[in-house]
C-alpha positions as CSV (number, residue, x, y, z in Angstrom):
1,X,-0.3,-0.1,0.7
2,X,2.7,2.2,0.8
3,X,4.4,2.9,-2.7
4,X,0.9,3.4,-4.4
5,X,0.4,6.0,-1.8
6,X,3.9,7.8,-2.4
7,X,3.5,7.1,-6.7
8,X,0.2,8.2,-6.3
9,X,1.5,12.0,-4.4
10,X,4.4,12.5,-6.5
11,X,2.1,12.2,-9.4
12,X,-0.3,14.8,-8.0
13,X,2.2,17.1,-7.1
14,X,3.9,17.0,-10.0
15,X,1.0,17.7,-11.8
16,X,0.0,20.4,-9.6
17,X,2.8,22.4,-9.9
18,X,3.5,21.4,-14.1
19,X,-0.4,23.0,-13.9
20,X,0.7,26.3,-11.2
21,X,3.5,26.5,-13.6
22,X,1.6,26.9,-17.0
23,X,-1.5,28.7,-16.3
24,X,-0.1,31.2,-14.1
25,X,3.8,31.9,-16.9
26,X,4.5,32.0,-20.3
27,X,6.4,30.2,-21.8
28,X,10.5,31.4,-21.6
29,X,9.7,33.2,-18.5
30,X,11.3,33.1,-15.6
31,X,11.7,34.6,-11.6
32,X,14.0,34.7,-8.9
33,X,12.0,32.1,-6.4
34,X,15.1,32.4,-3.8
35,X,18.2,34.4,-4.0
36,X,21.1,32.8,-5.0
37,X,19.8,29.4,-5.2
38,X,16.6,29.1,-7.5
39,X,15.0,30.4,-10.1
40,X,11.5,28.7,-11.4
41,X,11.9,29.1,-16.0
42,X,9.0,27.7,-17.5
43,X,10.1,26.1,-20.7
44,X,8.9,22.8,-22.5
45,X,11.6,19.8,-23.1
46,X,10.1,17.5,-26.1
47,X,12.6,14.7,-25.5
48,X,13.9,13.3,-22.5
49,X,16.4,14.1,-20.1
50,X,18.4,17.4,-21.7
51,X,16.5,17.4,-24.5
52,X,18.1,14.0,-26.3
53,X,15.1,12.1,-28.5
54,X,13.4,15.0,-28.8
55,X,12.7,14.0,-32.7
56,X,12.0,10.2,-32.1
57,X,9.2,10.8,-29.3
58,X,6.7,7.4,-29.9
59,X,10.5,6.3,-29.4
60,X,11.0,7.7,-26.7
61,X,7.6,6.7,-25.3
62,X,7.4,3.1,-26.3
63,X,11.0,2.5,-23.9
64,X,9.1,4.7,-21.2
65,X,5.9,2.5,-21.4
66,X,8.5,-0.8,-20.7
67,X,10.2,1.1,-18.5
68,X,7.4,1.7,-16.2
69,X,5.5,-1.5,-16.7
70,X,9.1,-3.1,-15.4
71,X,8.9,-0.8,-12.3
72,X,5.1,-1.3,-11.8
73,X,6.0,-5.2,-11.7
74,X,8.8,-4.8,-9.3
75,X,7.0,-2.8,-6.8
76,X,4.6,-5.7,-7.1
77,X,6.9,-8.2,-6.6
78,X,8.8,-6.6,-3.6
79,X,5.6,-5.9,-2.0
80,X,4.9,-9.5,-2.0
81,X,8.6,-11.1,-0.6
82,X,8.1,-8.0,2.0
83,X,11.4,-6.4,0.7
84,X,12.7,-3.9,3.0
85,X,10.7,-0.9,2.8
86,X,13.6,1.7,1.0
87,X,13.3,-0.6,-1.8
88,X,9.8,0.0,-2.1
89,X,10.1,3.6,-1.2
90,X,12.9,4.1,-3.8
91,X,11.2,2.4,-6.7
92,X,8.0,4.3,-5.9
93,X,9.5,7.6,-6.2
94,X,11.0,6.6,-8.9
95,X,7.6,4.7,-10.6
96,X,5.5,8.2,-10.1
97,X,8.3,10.3,-11.3
98,X,8.3,8.2,-14.8
99,X,4.7,8.0,-14.7
100,X,3.8,12.0,-14.2
101,X,6.3,12.6,-17.2
102,X,4.7,10.4,-19.0
103,X,1.5,12.0,-18.6
104,X,2.8,15.2,-19.8
105,X,4.7,13.9,-23.0
106,X,0.9,11.7,-23.4
107,X,-1.2,14.5,-23.5
108,X,0.5,17.1,-23.7
109,X,3.9,15.8,-26.6
110,X,6.0,17.3,-24.0
111,X,7.4,17.8,-20.7
112,X,6.7,20.8,-18.5
113,X,10.2,22.3,-16.7
114,X,10.7,25.4,-14.3
115,X,12.9,24.2,-11.7
116,X,16.3,25.7,-12.0
117,X,19.6,26.4,-9.9
118,X,20.8,30.3,-9.7
119,X,23.9,29.2,-8.6
120,X,25.0,26.4,-11.4
121,X,24.3,26.4,-14.9
122,X,22.5,22.7,-14.7
123,X,18.9,21.8,-16.8
124,X,16.1,23.3,-16.1
125,X,14.1,19.9,-14.7
126,X,10.9,20.0,-12.7
127,X,8.8,18.2,-9.3
128,X,9.0,14.4,-11.3
129,X,12.5,14.2,-12.0
130,X,13.4,15.4,-8.4
131,X,11.9,12.7,-7.5
132,X,13.0,10.2,-10.0
133,X,16.7,11.3,-8.7
134,X,15.5,10.9,-5.3
135,X,14.3,7.3,-5.6
136,X,17.5,6.4,-7.6
137,X,19.6,7.7,-5.2
138,X,18.1,5.5,-2.4
139,X,17.7,3.0,-4.2
140,X,21.8,2.5,-5.3
141,X,22.0,2.9,-0.9
142,X,20.0,0.1,-0.5
143,X,22.0,-1.8,-3.1
144,X,25.5,-1.0,-2.7
145,X,25.5,-0.5,1.7
146,X,24.9,-3.9,1.6
147,X,22.9,-3.8,4.7
148,X,19.6,-4.5,2.7
149,X,19.2,-7.4,1.0
150,X,16.4,-7.2,-2.5
151,X,14.2,-10.3,-1.5
152,X,14.2,-9.8,1.6
153,X,14.3,-8.1,4.5
154,X,17.1,-5.9,6.3
155,X,20.5,-8.4,6.5
156,X,22.1,-8.4,9.9
157,X,24.9,-10.3,11.9
158,X,22.1,-12.3,13.8
159,X,20.6,-14.0,10.6
160,X,24.0,-14.6,9.4
161,X,25.1,-16.4,13.1
162,X,21.7,-18.3,12.2
163,X,22.2,-19.7,9.5
164,X,25.2,-21.1,10.0
165,X,23.8,-23.0,12.4
166,X,23.6,-26.6,12.5
167,X,20.2,-27.3,13.9
168,X,17.3,-25.2,15.6
169,X,18.5,-26.3,19.1
170,X,21.1,-24.2,18.2
171,X,19.7,-20.9,16.9
172,X,17.7,-20.8,20.0
173,X,20.7,-21.4,22.6
174,X,22.5,-18.5,20.7
175,X,19.1,-16.3,21.3
176,X,18.7,-17.0,24.8
177,X,22.8,-16.2,25.3
178,X,22.2,-12.6,24.2
């Protein structure tokens, strides 16, 4: 249930923010939101990240659809396997962001971007892109920290010791000692 709630929240936040920008600003318009930190600059992007594949919209939409279907399957699989919640949150953030941008591509033919860092020259992005990045970082932390398992609950020292025990009595004896 948690991944579903996160996915819906991401899509709603993204679509609401894009609606507010598109109804209150003109394409190309910009203003300083937080001095020296964040500008709001309304642009549209017909392609993928940084405008790649802009002339191949349908190819990109097919690839995006395949990725979204795989992420939806991963969410369902990890929820059934009772995988650690952080994995579920990470995938739900990426799925929600991808779905929100796909909604733009399908209904508008392009994605609305508006968040621009004022302190560095970087691509202009949107709320969905932010959640995709946050989800990706969380996913990498889970995978590379070695603390979490994709196919079970949190890894810990006690579970590893219990796996090495030869019989069930040894497991209970070790538990009683601690």
